[in-house]
DSSP file (Angstrom, degrees, kcal/mol; ACC not computed):
  #  RESIDUE AA STRUCTURE BP1 BP2  ACC     N-H-->O    O-->H-N    N-H-->O    O-->H-N    TCO  KAPPA ALPHA  PHI   PSI    X-CA   Y-CA   Z-CA
    1    1 A M              0   0    0      0, 0.0    19,-0.1     0, 0.0    23,-0.0   0.000 360.0 360.0 360.0 128.3    0.0    0.0    0.0
    2    2 A S        +     0   0    0     19,-0.1    15,-2.2    17,-0.1     2,-0.3  -0.233 360.0  68.7-117.8  45.6    1.5    3.3   -1.0
    3    3 A Y  E     -A   16   0A   0     13,-0.2     2,-0.3     2,-0.0    13,-0.2  -0.993  52.0-156.8-154.7 159.8   -0.7    5.9    0.6
    4    4 A R  E     -A   15   0A   0     11,-1.9    11,-2.6    -2,-0.3     2,-0.5  -0.995  12.9-150.9-135.8 138.6   -1.7    7.4    4.0
    5    5 A I  E     -A   14   0A   0     -2,-0.3     2,-0.5     9,-0.2     9,-0.2  -0.941  10.4-173.5-111.6 130.2   -4.9    9.2    4.8
    6    6 A R  E     -A   13   0A   0      7,-2.7     7,-3.1    -2,-0.5     2,-0.4  -0.989  17.5-141.1-123.6 125.9   -5.1   11.9    7.4
    7    7 A W  E     -A   12   0A   0     -2,-0.5     2,-0.4     5,-0.2     5,-0.2  -0.710  17.0-173.0 -85.9 131.8   -8.4   13.4    8.4
    8    8 A E  E >   -A   11   0A   0      3,-3.1     3,-1.3    -2,-0.4     2,-0.6  -0.782  51.7 -80.9-128.5  84.9   -8.3   17.1    9.1
    9    9 A G  T 3  S-     0   0    0     -2,-0.4    31,-0.1     1,-0.3    -1,-0.1  -0.391 119.3  -1.4  58.8-108.0  -11.5   18.5   10.4
   10   10 A H  T 3  S+     0   0    0     -2,-0.6    32,-4.0    31,-0.1    33,-0.9   0.031 130.6  59.6-101.5  26.3  -13.6   18.9    7.2
   11   11 A G  E <   -Ab   8  43A   0     -3,-1.3    -3,-3.1    30,-0.2     2,-0.4  -0.896  67.6-128.7-146.5 175.4  -10.8   17.7    4.9
   12   12 A I  E     -Ab   7  44A   0     31,-1.6    33,-3.2    -2,-0.3     2,-0.6  -0.996   6.4-161.4-132.6 130.5   -8.5   14.9    3.9
   13   13 A Y  E     -Ab   6  45A   0     -7,-3.1    -7,-2.7    -2,-0.4     2,-0.5  -0.961  17.1-174.1-108.5 116.0   -4.8   15.0    3.4
   14   14 A E  E     -Ab   5  46A   0     31,-3.5    33,-3.4    -2,-0.6     2,-0.6  -0.948   6.0-163.0-115.9 121.6   -3.8   12.0    1.4
   15   15 A R  E     -Ab   4  47A   0    -11,-2.6   -11,-1.9    -2,-0.5     2,-0.3  -0.913   2.6-165.4-109.2 122.4   -0.1   11.3    0.8
   16   16 A F  E     +A    3   0A   0     31,-2.9    34,-0.7    -2,-0.6     2,-0.3  -0.804  14.5 169.9-100.8 145.6    1.0    8.9   -1.9
   17   17 A F  E     + b   0  50A   0    -15,-2.2    34,-0.3    -2,-0.3     2,-0.1  -0.984  41.1  10.7-152.9 159.8    4.5    7.5   -2.0
   18   18 A G  E    S- b   0  51A   0     32,-2.1    34,-3.1    -2,-0.3     2,-0.6  -0.384 115.3 -10.0  72.3-151.0    6.5    4.9   -3.9
   19   19 A I  E     - b   0  52A   0     32,-0.2     2,-0.6    -2,-0.1    -2,-0.1  -0.741  70.0-152.9 -85.3 120.8    5.0    3.2   -6.9
   20   20 A L  E     - b   0  53A   0     32,-2.4    34,-3.3    -2,-0.6     2,-0.2  -0.850  12.2-167.9 -99.6 122.0    1.3    4.1   -7.2
   21   21 A T     >  -     0   0    0     -2,-0.6     4,-2.0    32,-0.2     5,-0.1  -0.616  36.2-111.7-101.6 165.3   -0.8    1.5   -8.9
   22   22 A E  H  > S+     0   0    0     -2,-0.2     4,-2.4     1,-0.2     5,-0.2   0.889 120.9  54.5 -60.3 -40.0   -4.4    1.8  -10.1
   23   23 A E  H  > S+     0   0    0      2,-0.2     4,-2.5     1,-0.2    -1,-0.2   0.888 104.8  53.1 -63.9 -39.9   -5.4   -0.6   -7.4
   24   24 A D  H  > S+     0   0    0      2,-0.2     4,-2.7     1,-0.2    -1,-0.2   0.926 109.8  48.2 -58.0 -46.4   -3.8    1.6   -4.7
   25   25 A Y  H  X S+     0   0    0     -4,-2.0     4,-2.6     1,-0.2    -2,-0.2   0.938 111.9  48.5 -62.6 -46.0   -5.7    4.6   -5.9
   26   26 A A  H  X S+     0   0    0     -4,-2.4     4,-2.5     1,-0.2    -1,-0.2   0.890 112.7  49.2 -61.1 -39.8   -9.0    2.6   -5.9
   27   27 A T  H  X S+     0   0    0     -4,-2.5     4,-2.5     2,-0.2    -1,-0.2   0.913 111.3  48.6 -66.0 -43.0   -8.3    1.3   -2.4
   28   28 A S  H  X S+     0   0    0     -4,-2.7     4,-2.2     2,-0.2    -2,-0.2   0.914 111.7  50.3 -64.1 -40.9   -7.5    4.8   -1.1
   29   29 A H  H  X S+     0   0    0     -4,-2.6     4,-2.8     1,-0.2     5,-0.2   0.944 111.9  47.0 -60.6 -48.3  -10.7    6.1   -2.6
   30   30 A N  H  X S+     0   0    0     -4,-2.5     4,-2.0     1,-0.2    -2,-0.2   0.878 109.6  54.2 -61.6 -38.4  -12.7    3.3   -1.0
   31   31 A D  H  < S+     0   0    0     -4,-2.5     4,-0.4     2,-0.2    -1,-0.2   0.907 112.8  43.6 -61.9 -42.4  -11.1    3.9    2.3
   32   32 A M  H >< S+     0   0    0     -4,-2.2     3,-1.1     1,-0.2     6,-0.3   0.956 116.7  44.8 -65.0 -51.7  -12.0    7.6    2.2
   33   33 A C  H 3< S+     0   0    0     -4,-2.8    -2,-0.2     1,-0.3    -1,-0.2   0.751 108.5  56.1 -72.3 -24.3  -15.6    7.1    1.0
   34   34 A S  T 3< S+     0   0    0     -4,-2.0     2,-0.3    -5,-0.2    -1,-0.3   0.577  86.8  97.2 -84.4  -8.1  -16.4    4.3    3.3
   35   35 A D  S X  S-     0   0    0     -3,-1.1     3,-1.9    -4,-0.4     4,-0.3  -0.646  78.5-131.9 -82.9 138.5  -15.5    6.4    6.4
   36   36 A I  G >  S+     0   0    0     -2,-0.3     3,-0.9     1,-0.3     4,-0.2   0.771 104.7  64.6 -60.1 -28.1  -18.5    8.1    8.1
   37   37 A R  G >  S+     0   0    0      1,-0.2     3,-1.8     2,-0.1    -1,-0.3   0.678  79.6  84.4 -69.8 -16.6  -16.5   11.4    8.2
   38   38 A F  G X  S+     0   0    0     -3,-1.9     3,-1.9    -6,-0.3    -1,-0.2   0.833  76.6  67.4 -58.4 -33.8  -16.6   11.5    4.4
   39   39 A A  G <  S+     0   0    0     -3,-0.9    -1,-0.3    -4,-0.3    -2,-0.1   0.748 103.5  44.7 -60.7 -23.0  -20.0   13.1    4.4
   40   40 A S  G <  S+     0   0    0     -3,-1.8    -1,-0.3    -4,-0.2    -2,-0.2   0.316  83.6 127.0-102.2   8.1  -18.6   16.3    6.0
   41   41 A V    <   +     0   0    0     -3,-1.9   -30,-0.2    -4,-0.2    37,-0.2  -0.449  27.1 172.0 -71.4 135.4  -15.5   16.5    3.7
   42   42 A R        +     0   0    0    -32,-4.0    38,-1.2     1,-0.3     2,-0.3   0.499  65.8  20.3-117.3 -14.3  -15.0   19.9    2.0
   43   43 A Y  E     -bc  11  80A   0    -33,-0.9   -31,-1.6    36,-0.2     2,-0.4  -0.994  53.8-159.7-152.5 155.8  -11.6   19.3    0.5
   44   44 A V  E     -bc  12  81A   0     36,-2.0    38,-3.0    -2,-0.3     2,-0.6  -0.988   7.3-162.2-135.1 125.9   -9.1   16.6   -0.4
   45   45 A I  E     -bc  13  82A   0    -33,-3.2   -31,-3.5    -2,-0.4     2,-0.8  -0.952   4.0-163.9-106.9 119.6   -5.4   17.2   -0.8
   46   46 A A  E     -bc  14  83A   0     36,-3.0    38,-2.8    -2,-0.6     2,-0.8  -0.872   7.1-160.1-104.3 101.0   -3.7   14.5   -2.8
   47   47 A D  E     +bc  15  84A   0    -33,-3.4   -31,-2.9    -2,-0.8     3,-0.2  -0.728  22.0 164.6 -86.4 109.3    0.0   14.9   -2.1
   48   48 A C  E >   +     0   0A   0     36,-3.1     3,-1.2    -2,-0.8    38,-0.3  -0.004  36.5 115.8-113.9  25.4    1.8   13.1   -5.0
   49   49 A L  E 3  S+     0   0A   0      1,-0.3    -1,-0.1    36,-0.2   -32,-0.1   0.802  83.1  38.6 -66.6 -29.7    5.3   14.6   -4.4
   50   50 A E  E 3  S+b   17   0A   0    -34,-0.7   -32,-2.1    -3,-0.2     2,-0.3  -0.005  98.5 103.7-110.5  27.8    6.8   11.3   -3.5
   51   51 A V  E <   -b   18   0A   0     -3,-1.2   -32,-0.2   -34,-0.3    36,-0.1  -0.834  47.4-164.2-117.6 148.9    5.1    9.0   -6.0
   52   52 A Q  E     -b   19   0A   0    -34,-3.1   -32,-2.4    -2,-0.3     2,-0.1  -0.991  30.5-127.1-123.5 120.4    6.0    7.4   -9.2
   53   53 A P  E     -b   20   0A   0      0, 0.0   -32,-0.2     0, 0.0   -34,-0.1  -0.407  23.4-115.8 -69.8 141.1    3.0    6.1  -11.1
   54   54 A A    >   -     0   0    0    -34,-3.3     3,-2.0    -2,-0.1   -33,-0.0  -0.267  33.7-101.1 -66.8 161.6    2.9    2.5  -12.2
   55   55 A A  T 3  S+     0   0    0      1,-0.3    -1,-0.1     3,-0.0   -34,-0.1   0.828 120.3  58.3 -56.5 -33.9    3.0    1.8  -15.9
   56   56 A E  T 3  S+     0   0    0      1,-0.1     2,-1.4     2,-0.1     5,-0.3   0.563  79.0 100.1 -78.0  -4.8   -0.8    1.1  -16.0
   57   57 A V    <   +     0   0    0     -3,-2.0     2,-0.2   -37,-0.2    -1,-0.1  -0.662  55.3 116.1 -85.7  95.5   -1.6    4.5  -14.6
   58   58 A G  S  > S-     0   0    0     -2,-1.4     4,-2.5    35,-0.0     5,-0.2  -0.499  82.7 -53.0-136.6-155.9   -2.6    6.4  -17.8
   59   59 A D  H  > S+     0   0    0      1,-0.2     4,-2.6     2,-0.2     5,-0.2   0.896 131.3  52.2 -61.1 -41.5   -5.7    8.0  -19.3
   60   60 A A  H  > S+     0   0    0      2,-0.2     4,-1.8     1,-0.2    -1,-0.2   0.906 111.4  46.7 -64.0 -40.5   -7.9    4.9  -18.9
   61   61 A A  H  > S+     0   0    0     -5,-0.3     4,-2.2     2,-0.2    -1,-0.2   0.904 112.5  50.8 -65.6 -41.7   -7.0    4.6  -15.2
   62   62 A T  H  X S+     0   0    0     -4,-2.5     4,-2.4     1,-0.2    -2,-0.2   0.885 107.2  53.1 -64.0 -39.2   -7.6    8.4  -14.7
   63   63 A A  H  X S+     0   0    0     -4,-2.6     4,-2.1     1,-0.2    -1,-0.2   0.886 108.4  50.7 -63.2 -38.4  -11.0    8.1  -16.4
   64   64 A K  H  X S+     0   0    0     -4,-1.8     4,-2.3     2,-0.2    -2,-0.2   0.909 108.8  52.0 -63.8 -42.0  -11.9    5.3  -13.9
   65   65 A Q  H  X S+     0   0    0     -4,-2.2     4,-2.4     1,-0.2    -2,-0.2   0.922 109.6  49.2 -59.0 -44.3  -10.8    7.6  -11.0
   66   66 A A  H  X S+     0   0    0     -4,-2.4     4,-2.5     1,-0.2    -1,-0.2   0.890 109.2  52.1 -63.8 -38.0  -13.1   10.3  -12.3
   67   67 A Q  H  X S+     0   0    0     -4,-2.1     4,-1.7     2,-0.2    -1,-0.2   0.895 108.9  50.2 -66.3 -38.4  -16.0    7.9  -12.6
   68   68 A M  H  X S+     0   0    0     -4,-2.3     4,-1.0     2,-0.2    -2,-0.2   0.927 111.5  48.8 -63.2 -42.9  -15.4    6.8   -9.0
   69   69 A A  H >X S+     0   0    0     -4,-2.4     4,-0.7     1,-0.2     3,-0.5   0.896 108.0  54.2 -62.2 -41.3  -15.4   10.4   -7.9
   70   70 A R  H >< S+     0   0    0     -4,-2.5     3,-0.8     1,-0.2     4,-0.4   0.867 102.5  57.4 -61.6 -35.9  -18.6   11.1   -9.9
   71   71 A L  H 3< S+     0   0    0     -4,-1.7    -1,-0.2     1,-0.2     3,-0.2   0.810 111.1  43.1 -65.4 -29.4  -20.3    8.3   -8.0
   72   72 A E  H XX S+     0   0    0     -4,-1.0     3,-1.3    -3,-0.5     4,-1.0   0.502  87.6  98.2 -91.7  -5.8  -19.6   10.0   -4.7
   73   73 A Y  G X< S+     0   0    0     -3,-0.8     3,-0.9    -4,-0.7     6,-0.2   0.871  77.3  53.3 -55.4 -44.4  -20.5   13.5   -5.9
   74   74 A F  G 34 S+     0   0    0     -4,-0.4    -1,-0.3     1,-0.3    -2,-0.1   0.709 107.4  52.0 -71.0 -17.9  -24.0   13.7   -4.5
   75   75 A S  G <4 S+     0   0    0     -3,-1.3    -1,-0.3     1,-0.2    -2,-0.2   0.676 127.3  22.0 -86.1 -17.7  -22.8   12.8   -1.0
   76   76 A T    X<  +     0   0    0     -4,-1.0     3,-1.4    -3,-0.9    -1,-0.2  -0.449  69.3 157.3-143.4  66.4  -20.2   15.5   -1.1
   77   77 A P  T 3  S+     0   0    0      0, 0.0    49,-0.2     0, 0.0    -3,-0.1   0.676  73.6  56.0 -70.9 -15.1  -21.2   18.2   -3.6
   78   78 A D  T 3  S+     0   0    0    -37,-0.2    -5,-0.0    47,-0.1   -36,-0.0   0.404  79.5 121.8 -96.2   3.6  -19.1   20.9   -2.0
   79   79 A V    <   -     0   0    0     -3,-1.4     2,-0.4    -6,-0.2   -36,-0.2  -0.333  42.7-162.8 -70.8 147.1  -15.8   19.1   -2.1
   80   80 A I  E     -c   43   0A   0    -38,-1.2   -36,-2.0    25,-0.1     2,-0.4  -0.971   9.3-142.7-125.4 147.3  -12.8   20.6   -3.9
   81   81 A Y  E     -cd  44 107A   0     25,-2.3    27,-2.9    -2,-0.4     2,-0.5  -0.913  11.7-170.8-114.2 131.2   -9.7   18.6   -4.9
   82   82 A A  E     -cd  45 108A   0    -38,-3.0   -36,-3.0    -2,-0.4     2,-0.5  -0.985   6.6-163.4-120.4 123.3   -6.1   19.8   -4.8
   83   83 A V  E     -cd  46 109A   0     25,-3.2    27,-3.2    -2,-0.5     2,-0.6  -0.911   3.3-160.3-105.8 129.2   -3.4   17.6   -6.4
   84   84 A V  E     +cd  47 110A   0    -38,-2.8   -36,-3.1    -2,-0.5     2,-0.3  -0.944  31.0 134.8-113.8 118.3    0.2   18.4   -5.5
   85   85 A A        -     0   0    0     25,-2.7   -36,-0.2    -2,-0.6    -2,-0.0  -0.992  38.0-173.7-159.8 151.7    2.8   17.0   -7.9
   86   86 A I        +     0   0    0    -38,-0.3     2,-0.2    -2,-0.3    -1,-0.1   0.546  63.1 102.4-118.1 -21.6    6.0   17.9   -9.7
   87   87 A D  S  > S-     0   0    0    -39,-0.3     4,-2.6     1,-0.1     5,-0.2  -0.470  70.9-138.7 -63.5 128.6    6.3   14.8  -11.8
   88   88 A E  H  > S+     0   0    0      1,-0.2     4,-2.5    -2,-0.2     5,-0.2   0.868 100.6  52.2 -61.8 -39.4    5.2   15.6  -15.3
   89   89 A H  H  > S+     0   0    0      2,-0.2     4,-2.2     1,-0.2    -1,-0.2   0.924 112.3  45.3 -63.1 -43.7    3.3   12.4  -15.8
   90   90 A V  H  > S+     0   0    0      2,-0.2     4,-2.6     1,-0.2    -2,-0.2   0.911 113.0  50.8 -66.6 -42.2    1.4   12.9  -12.5
   91   91 A R  H  X S+     0   0    0     -4,-2.6     4,-2.5     2,-0.2    -2,-0.2   0.892 110.0  50.3 -63.4 -40.0    0.7   16.5  -13.4
   92   92 A R  H  X S+     0   0    0     -4,-2.5     4,-2.1     2,-0.2    -2,-0.2   0.919 112.3  46.6 -64.1 -43.6   -0.6   15.5  -16.8
   93   93 A Q  H  X S+     0   0    0     -4,-2.2     4,-2.6     2,-0.2    -2,-0.2   0.895 111.8  51.5 -64.5 -40.0   -2.9   12.9  -15.3
   94   94 A A  H  X S+     0   0    0     -4,-2.6     4,-2.5     2,-0.2    -2,-0.2   0.904 110.0  49.1 -63.4 -40.9   -4.1   15.4  -12.7
   95   95 A S  H  X S+     0   0    0     -4,-2.5     4,-2.2     2,-0.2    -1,-0.2   0.879 110.6  50.7 -65.6 -37.5   -4.9   17.9  -15.5
   96   96 A Y  H  X S+     0   0    0     -4,-2.1     4,-2.2     2,-0.2    -2,-0.2   0.923 110.5  48.9 -65.4 -43.6   -6.8   15.2  -17.4
   97   97 A F  H  X S+     0   0    0     -4,-2.6     4,-2.1     1,-0.2    -2,-0.2   0.911 109.8  53.4 -59.5 -42.4   -8.8   14.4  -14.2
   98   98 A K  H  X S+     0   0    0     -4,-2.5     4,-0.8     1,-0.2    -2,-0.2   0.917 108.5  49.0 -58.2 -45.0   -9.5   18.1  -13.8
   99   99 A A  H  < S+     0   0    0     -4,-2.2     3,-0.5     1,-0.2     4,-0.3   0.892 111.6  49.1 -62.2 -41.3  -10.8   18.3  -17.3
  100  100 A L  H  < S+     0   0    0     -4,-2.2     3,-0.3     1,-0.2    -1,-0.2   0.845 117.8  39.8 -67.4 -33.0  -13.1   15.3  -16.7
  101  101 A M  H >X S+     0   0    0     -4,-2.1     3,-2.5     1,-0.2     4,-1.5   0.430  80.8 111.6 -96.7   0.0  -14.4   16.7  -13.5
  102  102 A R  T 3< S+     0   0    0     -4,-0.8    -1,-0.2    -3,-0.5    -2,-0.1   0.806  77.1  49.8 -48.2 -41.9  -14.8   20.3  -14.6
  103  103 A S  T 34 S+     0   0    0     -3,-0.3    -1,-0.3    -4,-0.3    -2,-0.1   0.652 114.3  45.3 -76.6 -12.1  -18.6   20.4  -14.5
  104  104 A L  T <4 S-     0   0    0     -3,-2.5    -2,-0.2     1,-0.3    -1,-0.1   0.916 120.8 -26.7 -97.6 -55.5  -18.8   18.9  -11.1
  105  105 A Y  S  < S-     0   0    0     -4,-1.5    -1,-0.3    -7,-0.1   -25,-0.1  -0.987  72.4 -76.1-159.3 162.1  -16.4   20.6   -8.7
  106  106 A P        -     0   0    0      0, 0.0   -25,-2.3     0, 0.0     2,-0.4  -0.342  37.2-174.3 -68.9 141.4  -13.1   22.4   -8.7
  107  107 A V  E     -d   81   0A   0    -27,-0.2     2,-0.3    -9,-0.1   -25,-0.2  -0.992   5.2-169.2-132.2 125.5   -9.8   20.6   -9.1
  108  108 A G  E     -d   82   0A   0    -27,-2.9   -25,-3.2    -2,-0.4     2,-0.5  -0.892  11.7-150.0-116.0 148.7   -6.5   22.4   -8.8
  109  109 A V  E     +d   83   0A   0     -2,-0.3     2,-0.3   -27,-0.2   -25,-0.2  -0.974  25.5 173.4-117.9 125.8   -3.0   21.2   -9.6
  110  110 A F  E     -d   84   0A   0    -27,-3.2   -25,-2.7    -2,-0.5     3,-0.1  -0.845  39.2-138.4-132.9 162.2   -0.1   22.6   -7.5
  111  111 A S  S    S+     0   0    0     -2,-0.3     2,-0.3   -27,-0.2   -27,-0.1   0.637  89.2  34.3 -94.7 -16.9    3.6   22.2   -7.0
  112  112 A T  S  > S-     0   0    0      1,-0.1     4,-1.8   -27,-0.0     5,-0.1  -0.958  72.2-127.0-136.8 155.9    3.5   22.6   -3.2
  113  113 A V  H  > S+     0   0    0     -2,-0.3     4,-2.8     2,-0.2     5,-0.2   0.870 112.4  58.5 -64.9 -37.6    1.2   21.6   -0.3
  114  114 A A  H  > S+     0   0    0      1,-0.2     4,-2.3     2,-0.2    -1,-0.2   0.913 105.6  48.5 -60.3 -42.9    1.3   25.2    0.8
  115  115 A E  H  > S+     0   0    0      1,-0.2     4,-2.2     2,-0.2    -1,-0.2   0.916 111.9  49.8 -62.4 -42.3    0.0   26.4   -2.5
  116  116 A A  H  X S+     0   0    0     -4,-1.8     4,-2.3     1,-0.2    -2,-0.2   0.916 111.0  48.3 -62.6 -43.8   -2.8   23.8   -2.4
  117  117 A R  H  X S+     0   0    0     -4,-2.8     4,-2.4     2,-0.2    -1,-0.2   0.886 110.6  51.5 -66.6 -37.6   -3.8   24.8    1.1
  118  118 A A  H  X S+     0   0    0     -4,-2.3     4,-1.8     2,-0.2    -1,-0.2   0.922 110.4  49.1 -63.0 -43.2   -3.8   28.5    0.1
  119  119 A W  H  X S+     0   0    0     -4,-2.2     4,-1.0     1,-0.2    -2,-0.2   0.896 111.5  49.2 -63.4 -41.1   -6.1   27.7   -2.8
  120  120 A I  H  < S+     0   0    0     -4,-2.3     3,-0.5     1,-0.2    -1,-0.2   0.914 109.8  51.1 -63.7 -43.1   -8.4   25.7   -0.6
  121  121 A A  H  < S+     0   0    0     -4,-2.4    -1,-0.2     1,-0.2    -2,-0.2   0.838 117.8  39.4 -61.8 -34.6   -8.6   28.5    2.0
  122  122 A A  H  < S+     0   0    0     -4,-1.8    -1,-0.2    -5,-0.2    -2,-0.2   0.529  95.2  97.4 -92.4  -7.9   -9.5   31.0   -0.8
  123  123 A N     <  -     0   0    0     -4,-1.0     7,-0.1    -3,-0.5   -43,-0.0  -0.733  63.1-147.7 -93.8 116.8  -11.8   28.8   -2.8
  124  124 A P        -     0   0    0      0, 0.0     7,-0.1     0, 0.0    -2,-0.1  -0.231  29.7 -93.9 -71.2 169.9  -15.5   29.2   -2.2
  125  125 A R    >   -     0   0    0      5,-0.1     3,-2.1     1,-0.1   -47,-0.1  -0.179  48.6 -80.3 -80.5 176.7  -17.8   26.2   -2.5
  126  126 A R  T 3  S+     0   0    0      1,-0.3     4,-0.1   -49,-0.2   -48,-0.1   0.774 125.3  56.2 -50.2 -38.9  -19.8   25.2   -5.6
  127  127 A N  T 3  S+     0   0    0      2,-0.1    -1,-0.3   -49,-0.0     2,-0.2   0.279 107.0  58.6 -84.2  13.8  -22.7   27.6   -5.1
  128  128 A H  S <  S-     0   0    0     -3,-2.1     2,-0.1     1,-0.1    -5,-0.0  -0.718 105.6 -64.3-128.3 177.7  -20.3   30.6   -5.1
  129  129 A D        -     0   0    0     -2,-0.2     2,-0.5     1,-0.1    -2,-0.1  -0.456  51.5-140.7 -65.2 138.0  -17.7   32.0   -7.5
  130  130 A V        -     0   0    0     -2,-0.1     2,-0.5    -7,-0.1    -7,-0.1  -0.908   9.5-156.8-108.3 125.5  -14.8   29.6   -8.0
  131  131 A K              0   0    0     -2,-0.5    -9,-0.0   -12,-0.1    -2,-0.0  -0.855 360.0 360.0 -98.6 132.5  -11.3   30.8   -8.3
  132  132 A Q              0   0    0     -2,-0.5    -1,-0.1    -9,-0.0   -13,-0.0   0.322 360.0 360.0-139.4 360.0   -8.8   28.6  -10.1
């Protein structure tokens, strides 16, 4: 398993490390969504600074991730996602995820956790103006 989830009040800080497989991502998503606290989540930070995606993590895997997120949308419509990455492959996949999810909720891609947290602090919820 190459991730850790930390619950932060109304948010989640998820740190990925090592080789990240499609199965790891699906397991982490299920771990988050099956927790009773998930209903009150307003943000998710996916820290991918220490991760190397496995070979199978491409557009098809990212589309599956987006589909999983869409299935959870109605239980957490105000959630915003911040992806932190410097690896070009991870950033490209995060941008693709952002494009797939654009109509549902904001997704930001950042180089540092501090930038992601600043964006979350400044970002209003779905029923307000969204800054990206």
